[in-house]
C-alpha positions in Angstrom: 14.8 91.4 37.1 14.5 88.9 35.3 13.4 85.2 37.2 13.3 81.8 34.3 11.9 78.2 36.1 12.5 75.7 34.1 10.6 72.9 35.5 11.0 68.7 34.5 7.4 68.0 33.7 5.7 65.3 35.8 6.4 61.0 35.2 5.6 59.1 32.0 3.3 56.5 32.8 4.6 53.7 30.4 6.0 50.5 31.2 10.1 49.7 31.9 10.0 46.8 28.5 12.6 44.9 27.8 13.6 45.8 24.7 16.7 44.8 21.5 18.9 48.2 21.1 17.2 48.8 17.8 13.4 49.5 19.6 14.2 52.7 21.6 12.9 54.2 18.6 9.3 52.5 18.6 10.0 52.5 22.6 9.8 56.6 22.5 7.5 57.2 20.9 4.7 55.4 22.7 7.3 57.0 25.6 6.8 61.0 23.9 2.4 59.3 23.0 2.4 58.6 26.8 0.1 60.5 29.4 1.2 61.1 32.7 0.8 60.3 35.6 -1.6 61.5 38.2 0.8 62.3 40.8 -0.2 65.1 43.6 1.2 68.7 42.1 3.6 70.0 45.9 2.5 73.8 47.1 5.5 75.2 46.3 5.5 74.3 43.0 1.9 75.9 42.6 3.0 79.4 43.2 6.0 79.3 41.4 3.4 77.9 37.7 1.1 81.1 39.8 3.7 83.5 39.9 4.6 83.7 36.6 4.4 86.5 34.0 4.2 83.3 30.8 3.9 79.8 31.0 6.3 78.1 28.3 5.9 74.2 27.6 7.3 72.2 24.7 5.1 70.5 21.8 5.9 67.2 24.5 1.9 65.8 24.8 4.3 65.2 29.1 4.6 68.6 29.4 1.6 70.0 28.2 0.1 67.1 30.9 2.0 68.9 33.2 1.0 72.7 32.7 -2.5 71.0 32.9 -2.6 69.6 36.0 -2.1 73.1 37.3 -5.2 74.1 35.3 -3.5 75.9 32.8 -2.4 76.2 29.1 0.5 77.8 27.6 0.5 80.8 26.2 3.2 79.8 23.8 5.1 76.4 23.1 8.0 75.3 20.7 10.1 72.6 19.3 13.2 74.6 20.7 12.3 72.9 24.5 11.6 69.7 23.2 14.0 67.0 24.6 17.3 66.1 22.7 16.6 63.3 21.0 18.8 60.0 21.9 20.9 58.4 19.2 20.6 54.2 18.1 21.8 52.0 16.9 20.5 49.8 13.7 21.4 47.0 14.4 20.3 43.5 16.9 22.1 43.5 20.5 20.6 41.9 23.2 17.5 42.7 25.1 17.7 45.6 28.2 15.4 47.2 30.1 14.1 50.5 27.7 15.5 53.2 30.5 18.3 50.9 30.7 19.4 51.5 26.3 18.3 55.1 27.6 21.0 55.8 29.7 23.0 53.7 27.6 22.7 56.1 24.5 22.2 59.3 26.2 25.6 58.8 27.8 26.5 57.1 23.7 25.6 60.5 22.6 27.4 63.2 25.3 30.5 61.0 23.7 30.0 62.0 20.3 27.5 59.4 19.0 24.9 61.0 17.3 23.4 58.2 14.8 20.5 59.0 13.4 20.3 61.8 15.7 21.1 65.5 15.8 24.5 66.2 17.8 25.1 67.5 21.5 26.4 70.3 19.7 23.1 71.0 17.3 21.1 70.6 20.5 23.1 73.5 22.1 22.5 75.7 19.6 19.6 74.6 19.8 19.8 75.8 23.8 21.1 78.9 22.9 17.3 79.6 20.3 15.6 78.1 23.1 17.4 80.3 25.8 16.9 83.8 23.1 13.3 82.7 22.5 12.9 83.2 26.3 13.2 86.6 26.3 11.2 87.1 24.4 9.2 87.0 27.5 7.7 88.5 30.4 10.1 89.5 33.4 9.1 86.2 34.6 9.2 82.8 33.0 8.0 79.2 33.9 8.9 76.6 31.1 8.3 72.6 31.9 10.5 71.4 30.0 12.4 67.9 29.7 15.7 66.8 31.8 18.4 67.3 29.1 16.8 70.0 27.1 16.7 71.9 30.6 20.5 71.0 31.2 21.7 72.7 27.7 18.8 75.3 28.4 20.6 76.3 32.4 24.0 76.3 30.6 23.4 79.0 27.7 21.7 81.1 31.0 24.7 80.7 33.1 27.2 82.0 29.9 24.5 85.1 30.0 25.0 85.8 33.9 22.3 83.8 35.2 22.3 81.9 38.3 20.3 79.1 40.1 18.5 81.0 43.2 16.8 78.0 44.7 16.9 74.4 43.4 15.3 70.5 44.4 16.2 67.8 42.1 16.7 66.6 38.6 13.2 63.9 39.0 10.4 64.2 37.5 9.2 67.8 38.8 12.3 69.0 39.8 12.7 73.5 39.0 15.8 75.8 39.2 15.2 79.3 39.1 17.8 81.9 37.7 17.9 85.1 38.1 20.2 87.3 35.9 23.6 89.1 37.5 23.2 92.2 38.2 
């Protein structure tokens, strides 16, 4: 039976700066290049990593560093697994904590705002390609990825007859295990 495990990367060690709306681009570049927080790894998560035949990550630092917490290297990485980028406005509104801007822009993206990035429809197509890439591998695949992209991949897995057999949550180091329905 084919099993796919989706894990969200560990928490990124970055301050929640107050920024203007247009500064989200620079903040996300900082976020993408910041190290992860060294957190204790739950035993259950260690077992999941050990049980996988194939280990995959996105190309982003936080995903690769998360796998290093398990003293493992990825069997393959792909930009298909990278987080869905955020849109952003090019004008100066007012300062808010960066995490608030991220929430605002992500919600706006879900409703069709895609200035300076790919649309949600384009990202769904990338998620379809990501699933095809995963399914070319061994039967027990573990992907360390990102919140939104893992969600989009999960939706595609469900369309292909996979169902959740176990989950923790969608927070950092949260996971979902999918099996193919027979």
